[in-house]
C-alpha angles and dihedrals in degrees: 000000000000090000090055091054090051091051093049091049092051092049090050091052092050092050092048091049092051092048091049091051090050089049091048094049109033116186121266129226138209125209138161148124128282117214138168126241091274092054096255111146113241117225117202097020115150114240120192132185114206130186136195114339089013092289110172110238103170144346137201141169121229118249132228091292096045093256127140137181129197113183138177096052119157116234114272146088118311146166125226119210131185122194140171137164114278089021134097108238116257120215138191113196137189094038107168112200119198122202109290093004120157103204121191113211116177114192132200120203125199120217113243088248092051096050089087096028091128092052116090122237115267093252134017119248125213092244097051138158089037123059104223092191108074100215109205096208095064094058092042091055090065096052126096119273116237120199125192118203132199125223091278094054095253120141110254102171137009123198136172096196100084092115097021114146123211115253131191113287093216134039126177138188132191124185147158128213135182139186140063101318093171134261110356093001108082133124126020120338128190112202128193125182134181124188119190125186113211124217091249091060097259124128132223124192131184123191131185126186115188117186128205127245098245106152140052091244094060115099090179137357120272116262132201123181125179136175126186138186130192134179141157118266112211116318104311105024141077138192132205131189129182130185120196138184121190128181122188114178090172091075122101128174151157119306092041093293115171117176130358128232126187130189115190138183114191126180137173135181132193129192138164122235107207115316100309114041128072119195123196126178139158141103148192131273116193141173122207127198128190123117084339141006133262131180126191141171121212113187129182137196128193128180122184124183124197106198090169136008090259103042135056133176128195149180124208131188119185135169097185129049091214100059116032104138146014090272090057087083095055085120131036091224105106126196117253111255112224128218130178132199113245121175092337096313131095114235133186137196115278139175147130127248123190124180140179117199139184121194135183132186113245108194105302092338135063140234120208129185120191138182115203139182124199132194105188111184097180127013127199112224121208124220144159140218134078113293120209131214089257091057093054091045092050092048089054094049116117093242094048122111094196091107094214134310136218119192132200106219092192095061100022091236130125145192125218131185115246134189120277129246142183125246140176133176148121133282124204119193125181123181134182133174112234097184132009089269105029133066134182126214135194119197131185125184138179128196145094131305138171110275134195121224110287097229093077091234111148117261122222119248095227093053102036094114092058095043095052115083134187109253135175116252147155136230134197128193136189114191139178123197138168144061133304103230101213099041097033090228114159115206142178116181130166144164114208117186128195132149109293092228090069114092096184128051124267104242093006092195094059124113098258099029094117093050104089116194114310111012135151144167123203130187116189126185110225114222124176106160110255094334094086127033119251118257096050117132140169126221132201119185120184129171124188093357095183095048093237125170096035114155117195122241126184120226125215092270095044099262116144117246126168145219121214140166087244123356118223115279126188122181134160135180151156127241136185121210120200 
């Protein structure tokens, strides 16, 4: 009996000790609100609290107002993580919880499309800085996530349309532009676009660009027709496809070439693997016809990993400078592929670009460092000046090293095929938003490019390919892009410097590689009360305003032509959106 009393006493002491310890160290709790980068609360986001060695301590889903609460957490050091499909996970580390603490941790998630929002697209499009194609997926990515559970707590349905607002099913644009818009884009152009949003969330866009017969060489006006389709694939993916037909009767070239036609099929797809890896792949297949035929395929692959909310690492493989990523099809307007006749065969530019990159968020901006390696087998050189029949005949001669030429008689510009070269270097890109609608970027690149002789003596057109040599160089760019909130002005301005002896771009696959020296594009809405209808806007597009980097070339009859990384282009127009 005495032993039983001893056992009861010991059990009582143990229970009292445990209760005292519980009273001395009450559990802590974590609560807060999860939002996206635009401040929209995110319903249904998964919030997790992890301890040492990533041990899961507690989970919760945000409610209708984006709020969450995880209680009964022992005192200690923890990390809070919020995740949702189409978003890069957001984390808050080094959270020290004292006994009985009620910590408030608000988290902001960036959509997978916004993670690099302050990074420019790989190549500039003619309609920047405005995306004429209203891609549904981008707006969907910034809407709250709604999850529906069954009786067992399993996810049955996920939707991002909980707060979706109806938008017009159709949007149209008509415009006219004039000027020297560069190779294949001279004279007067009448552009019509129609964008239709389908009930299933997909988008269809049709674009027609009809030129005007402005010169004696033109047998018919230039024509450009494009059609594009985009839709979501599964929950976290999207696909885009664009078909394009372009006809340019104003082109003449070696081998008796008159006119140039191009038929293109471009596609891109993006998906998310788990919560931290983005996969993009696609490419372009095109057929060219002039005095002969050429067919080429230009694929790309891009992989981006987000190990944390601050860091990302990526790999990119591209075979065309015009389409290097999913965002390269933000518009249905495709660049004109160029082919030249050389010794009875049509040849096009070709090469391989591979790049490894590491990026980190710096405040509201981003810093990205890349190492790239290029193997360019054939390079298309840009030039200006009126070519004569003797020049084309000399370039086609058996002993010529000009490698074929095609000339645009409407803009007095030409393209000629040059020898290839290898290059490798680094690219440093720093971006920072300066207002809610404007950001500034600084880019620095090293690598090789084709260079003219440094003595500024004119080269000869028939021997250009042998006179140009691959040479190491550097480039530096300062750029401004965005929208002025009060006026609605959209602007993209940049100054890209590189040694003037270089006639191709250093790191030709970089973001600003086609922006030579001083270049800018401005779109300005025109408002005049009730005098003018709403939706009217003016556009001015200028590249290499100061005509820098021109290297002289002598034609067969002694006239001075030139080669340049990008010849000067000036184009202006009016458009009406309705």
